[in-house]
RODO-2510 file (C-alpha; in nm, 4 decimals, decimal comma):
residues 279
     n   res          X          Y          Z
     1     x    -0,0050     0,0093    -0,0022
     2     x     0,1355     0,3222    -0,0863
     3     x     0,0531     0,6640     0,1071
     4     x     0,2612     0,8902    -0,1461
     5     x     0,0849     1,1107    -0,3909
     6     x     0,3253     1,2355    -0,6462
     7     x     0,2590     1,5451    -0,8977
     8     x     0,4651     1,5338    -1,2217
     9     x     0,5080     1,9086    -1,3643
    10     x     0,5798     1,9244    -1,7446
    11     x     0,8884     2,1562    -1,7277
    12     x     1,0019     2,0894    -2,0601
    13     x     0,6936     2,2537    -2,1941
    14     x     0,7385     2,5532    -1,9635
    15     x     1,0978     2,5999    -2,0763
    16     x     0,9876     2,6213    -2,4251
    17     x     0,7060     2,8753    -2,3623
    18     x     0,9698     3,0665    -2,1603
    19     x     1,2152     3,0866    -2,4604
    20     x     0,9568     3,1891    -2,6856
    21     x     0,8246     3,4727    -2,4825
    22     x     1,1911     3,5786    -2,4478
    23     x     1,2439     3,6024    -2,8233
    24     x     0,9360     3,7614    -2,8758
    25     x     1,0415     4,0355    -2,6207
    26     x     1,3410     4,1141    -2,8556
    27     x     1,1363     4,2303    -3,1473
    28     x     1,1289     4,6264    -3,1626
    29     x     0,8103     4,7986    -3,0804
    30     x     0,6793     4,4640    -2,9365
    31     x     0,5508     4,5540    -2,5336
    32     x     0,4452     4,2808    -2,3390
    33     x     0,1532     4,3586    -2,1022
    34     x     0,3452     4,2182    -1,7596
    35     x     0,2940     4,4448    -1,4706
    36     x     0,0522     4,7146    -1,6364
    37     x    -0,2675     4,8313    -1,4941
    38     x    -0,6302     4,8407    -1,5728
    39     x    -0,5574     5,2296    -1,6791
    40     x    -0,2577     5,1487    -1,9428
    41     x    -0,2533     5,3945    -2,2440
    42     x    -0,2885     5,2707    -2,6059
    43     x    -0,6349     5,1117    -2,5844
    44     x    -0,5196     4,7645    -2,5803
    45     x    -0,6501     4,5300    -2,3230
    46     x    -0,4207     4,4931    -2,0439
    47     x    -0,3514     4,1958    -1,8130
    48     x    -0,3904     4,1947    -1,4372
    49     x    -0,0759     4,2531    -1,2250
    50     x    -0,0844     3,8739    -1,1312
    51     x    -0,3048     3,5677    -1,1209
    52     x    -0,4217     3,3697    -0,8238
    53     x    -0,4659     3,0015    -0,7790
    54     x    -0,6225     2,7739    -0,4900
    55     x    -0,3588     2,5832    -0,2980
    56     x    -0,3953     2,3522    -0,0145
    57     x    -0,2176     2,4545     0,3192
    58     x    -0,2279     2,3405     0,6417
    59     x    -0,4263     2,5628     0,9000
    60     x    -0,4289     2,5251     1,2462
    61     x    -0,7867     2,3995     1,3863
    62     x    -0,7777     2,4684     1,7978
    63     x    -1,1235     2,4022     1,7907
    64     x    -1,0923     2,0586     1,6846
    65     x    -0,8050     1,9786     1,9300
    66     x    -0,5561     2,1722     2,1177
    67     x    -0,3828     2,1369     2,4442
    68     x    -0,0907     2,2801     2,6165
    69     x     0,0758     2,0337     2,8763
    70     x     0,3910     1,8554     3,0068
    71     x     0,4937     1,5918     2,7544
    72     x     0,7340     1,3039     2,8099
    73     x     0,9593     1,0498     2,6137
    74     x     1,0642     0,7591     2,8245
    75     x     1,3965     0,7033     2,6419
    76     x     1,2826     0,3670     2,4249
    77     x     1,2380     0,3577     2,0748
    78     x     0,8786     0,3515     1,9135
    79     x     0,7250     0,2651     1,6130
    80     x     0,5244     0,4919     1,3764
    81     x     0,7239     0,7929     1,3177
    82     x     0,6417     1,1302     1,4561
    83     x     0,3449     1,0917     1,6901
    84     x     0,1774     1,2093     2,0411
    85     x    -0,0567     1,0446     2,2490
    86     x    -0,3216     1,2036     2,4631
    87     x    -0,6229     1,0526     2,6508
    88     x    -0,8470     1,3216     2,5417
    89     x    -0,7962     1,2455     2,1887
    90     x    -1,1135     1,0924     2,0130
    91     x    -0,9955     1,0295     1,6564
    92     x    -0,6189     1,0200     1,4933
    93     x    -0,5606     1,3569     1,3915
    94     x    -0,2917     1,5529     1,1977
    95     x    -0,1439     1,8039     1,4507
    96     x     0,1614     2,0390     1,5087
    97     x     0,3572     1,9704     1,7913
    98     x     0,5478     2,2615     1,9602
    99     x     0,8357     2,2380     2,2208
   100     x     0,7395     2,5837     2,3930
   101     x     1,0925     2,5744     2,5639
   102     x     1,3008     2,5913     2,2417
   103     x     1,0171     2,7007     2,0063
   104     x     1,1025     2,3883     1,7599
   105     x     0,8182     2,2233     1,6350
   106     x     0,7162     1,9066     1,3894
   107     x     0,3990     1,8029     1,2193
   108     x     0,3063     1,4408     1,3154
   109     x     0,0145     1,2307     1,4401
   110     x    -0,2186     1,2493     1,7232
   111     x    -0,3594     0,9353     1,8869
   112     x    -0,5656     0,8264     2,1858
   113     x    -0,3637     0,7589     2,5183
   114     x    -0,5474     0,4664     2,6829
   115     x    -0,4340     0,4967     3,0204
   116     x    -0,3317     0,8177     3,2248
   117     x    -0,0212     0,6976     3,4132
   118     x     0,1375     0,9237     3,6900
   119     x     0,3400     1,1759     3,5345
   120     x     0,3098     1,3971     3,2121
   121     x     0,0004     1,3611     3,0309
   122     x     0,1308     1,3818     2,6807
   123     x     0,3146     1,0722     2,5691
   124     x     0,5542     1,1481     2,2904
   125     x     0,7280     0,8847     2,0067
   126     x     1,1173     0,8909     1,9944
   127     x     1,1022     1,0382     1,6594
   128     x     0,8770     1,3390     1,7655
   129     x     1,1233     1,3815     2,0628
   130     x     1,4276     1,4032     1,8297
   131     x     1,2524     1,6537     1,6088
   132     x     1,1577     1,8667     1,9407
   133     x     1,4854     1,8224     2,1073
   134     x     1,3381     1,6572     2,3996
   135     x     1,5641     1,4669     2,6452
   136     x     1,4579     1,1134     2,7491
   137     x     1,2819     1,1173     3,1002
   138     x     1,2806     1,4882     3,1355
   139     x     0,9196     1,6528     3,0989
   140     x     0,8857     1,9249     2,8496
   141     x     0,6037     2,1873     2,7981
   142     x     0,4469     2,0986     2,4699
   143     x     0,1597     2,2502     2,2881
   144     x    -0,0431     2,0384     2,0523
   145     x    -0,2899     2,1716     1,7797
   146     x    -0,4946     1,9795     1,5111
   147     x    -0,4464     2,0902     1,1586
   148     x    -0,6937     2,0853     0,8580
   149     x    -0,6397     2,1190     0,5094
   150     x    -0,8149     2,4365     0,3574
   151     x    -0,8113     2,5813    -0,0157
   152     x    -0,6781     2,9207     0,0016
   153     x    -0,5942     3,1881    -0,2645
   154     x    -0,2317     3,2363    -0,3165
   155     x    -0,0551     3,4477    -0,5808
   156     x     0,1237     3,2591    -0,8572
   157     x     0,5177     3,3080    -0,8372
   158     x     0,7997     3,2098    -1,0522
   159     x     0,9597     2,8616    -1,0355
   160     x     1,2228     2,8110    -0,7643
   161     x     1,5815     2,7973    -0,8713
   162     x     1,5875     2,4049    -0,8703
   163     x     1,2540     2,3942    -1,0852
   164     x     1,4173     2,6614    -1,3116
   165     x     1,7711     2,4596    -1,3457
   166     x     1,5613     2,1462    -1,4407
   167     x     1,3275     2,3119    -1,6705
   168     x     1,6612     2,4307    -1,8881
   169     x     1,7877     2,0884    -1,8672
   170     x     1,4633     1,9446    -2,0203
   171     x     1,3964     1,7441    -1,6763
   172     x     1,0843     1,6807    -1,4969
   173     x     1,0280     1,7566    -1,1110
   174     x     0,8402     1,5287    -0,8832
   175     x     0,7072     1,6449    -0,5673
   176     x     0,5913     1,4070    -0,2732
   177     x     0,3458     1,4543     0,0033
   178     x     0,3549     1,2391     0,3070
   179     x     0,0483     1,2197     0,5353
   180     x     0,2071     1,1663     0,8959
   181     x    -0,1105     0,9579     1,0090
   182     x    -0,0604     0,7237     0,7282
   183     x     0,3021     0,6986     0,7482
   184     x     0,2837     0,6183     1,1159
   185     x     0,0058     0,3419     1,0451
   186     x     0,2064     0,1998     0,7740
   187     x     0,5134     0,1635     0,9912
   188     x     0,3520    -0,0099     1,2572
   189     x     0,1499    -0,2228     1,0273
   190     x     0,4862    -0,3140     0,8292
   191     x     0,6544    -0,4090     1,1848
   192     x     0,3367    -0,5985     1,2935
   193     x     0,3814    -0,8263     0,9750
   194     x     0,7381    -0,8835     1,0138
   195     x     0,6905    -0,9961     1,3876
   196     x     0,7727    -1,3805     1,4541
   197     x     0,5003    -1,6388     1,5152
   198     x     0,4699    -1,7203     1,8849
   199     x     0,6319    -2,0533     1,9875
   200     x     0,4295    -2,3050     2,1607
   201     x     0,4792    -2,3251     2,5468
   202     x     0,4611    -2,6336     2,8006
   203     x     0,3027    -2,4020     3,0781
   204     x    -0,0471    -2,4426     3,1643
   205     x    -0,0955    -2,0613     3,1606
   206     x     0,1880    -1,9334     2,9534
   207     x    -0,0009    -1,6166     2,8491
   208     x    -0,0575    -1,2782     3,0470
   209     x    -0,3717    -1,0976     2,9954
   210     x    -0,3322    -0,7307     2,9757
   211     x    -0,6876    -0,5963     2,9612
   212     x    -1,0061    -0,6270     2,7733
   213     x    -1,1352    -0,3420     2,5544
   214     x    -1,4467    -0,2249     2,3995
   215     x    -1,2967    -0,0051     2,1504
   216     x    -1,0757    -0,1777     1,9000
   217     x    -0,8137     0,1221     1,8577
   218     x    -0,7743     0,1058     2,2277
   219     x    -0,6617    -0,2608     2,2256
   220     x    -0,4356    -0,2054     1,9382
   221     x    -0,2644     0,0978     2,0973
   222     x    -0,2031    -0,1246     2,3966
   223     x    -0,0573    -0,4031     2,1929
   224     x     0,1708    -0,1373     2,0325
   225     x     0,2985    -0,0304     2,3781
   226     x     0,3709    -0,3964     2,4786
   227     x     0,5601    -0,4286     2,1426
   228     x     0,7624    -0,1028     2,2056
   229     x     0,8509    -0,2901     2,5600
   230     x     1,0051    -0,5869     2,3760
   231     x     0,6953    -0,8102     2,4342
   232     x     0,4783    -1,0297     2,2111
   233     x     0,1061    -0,9082     2,2106
   234     x    -0,1738    -1,0713     2,0524
   235     x    -0,5410    -0,9077     2,0466
   236     x    -0,8245    -1,1375     2,0204
   237     x    -1,1612    -1,0136     1,8971
   238     x    -1,4666    -1,1872     2,1005
   239     x    -1,8198    -1,1054     2,1588
   240     x    -2,0505    -1,1547     2,4347
   241     x    -2,4248    -1,0630     2,4823
   242     x    -2,4162    -0,9197     2,1117
   243     x    -2,1335    -0,7013     2,1901
   244     x    -1,7589    -0,7037     2,0537
   245     x    -1,4684    -0,6615     2,2614
   246     x    -1,0998    -0,6840     2,2122
   247     x    -0,8695    -0,8759     2,4587
   248     x    -0,4930    -0,7953     2,4783
   249     x    -0,2406    -1,0798     2,5916
   250     x     0,1081    -1,1341     2,5773
   251     x     0,3224    -1,4391     2,5593
   252     x     0,3447    -1,7278     2,5362
   253     x     0,6213    -1,7606     2,7995
   254     x     0,8273    -2,0487     2,7998
   255     x     0,9343    -2,0857     3,1664
   256     x     0,7699    -1,9700     3,4700
   257     x     1,0752    -1,7334     3,5328
   258     x     1,0306    -1,5761     3,1992
   259     x     0,6315    -1,5353     3,2693
   260     x     0,7249    -1,3478     3,6036
   261     x     0,9623    -1,1201     3,4354
   262     x     0,6921    -1,0455     3,1527
   263     x     0,4500    -0,9580     3,4258
   264     x     0,6876    -0,7223     3,6190
   265     x     0,7314    -0,5294     3,2768
   266     x     0,3843    -0,4939     3,2188
   267     x     0,3010    -0,3761     3,5816
   268     x     0,5755    -0,1246     3,5334
   269     x     0,4066    -0,0008     3,2445
   270     x     0,0920     0,0479     3,4588
   271     x    -0,1119    -0,2684     3,4227
   272     x    -0,0657    -0,3518     3,7463
   273     x    -0,4021    -0,5923     3,7380
   274     x    -0,2416    -0,8210     3,4633
   275     x    -0,2773    -1,2000     3,5219
   276     x    -0,2029    -1,5416     3,3888
   277     x    -0,4241    -1,6892     3,1295
   278     x    -0,4312    -2,0100     2,9273
   279     x    -0,4769    -1,8254     2,5898
***
């Protein structure tokens, strides 16, 4: 699956048109109407000072989501690229994350944080922390604001130097736009697909149940948290009385000592009610 949107600019044609206009401008007596206002003399119709076009730009949408609070990166590498998690987030959002202590910012994805552990409310990925200049384990004042794509009028301008050089060489330019939410989801899905299959265990209860969730996205997010901690999670979809729920377990452990270590790890992550199960 590709999350890249590519646009090819036909700069060979643009270069040819520019050359023809330059030759025409050298003819004696020829006056090109560029820059003339509506009151130009001679009775000829004049062009507008410049044309406008509609372009898509990121516009901050604080009415959708905005929070200023302490954020923390725990120092461990995390999947999914640039993202931040907050317990009040409802749906994945494209956001701008600002470090209010050094004025650095980055655009990334916002996800919902399932559990409110003691400490800063904003959980930050390792890639986001690197872009924002955050130190592992040090709470940092962050501002997170949702972004929306809107069409706005923008004056047309001359091509950039790189584009003009490529036009002179008769080449074409490709521009690429990456959606941070799609990129984060793609990276997580790729890591999950590459994860090895669990090995069978001789223990009667080799798994540890982390929790039961009524929202699938929350179960998936918990599974990613387990995976970030070096554990092997599985999400089971089940139903009861006509209602679906998702159960997250880790394992299987091969020995009792390994199972105890796994339980200590999940308890340190805040899942203090985790317990041993058969599957």
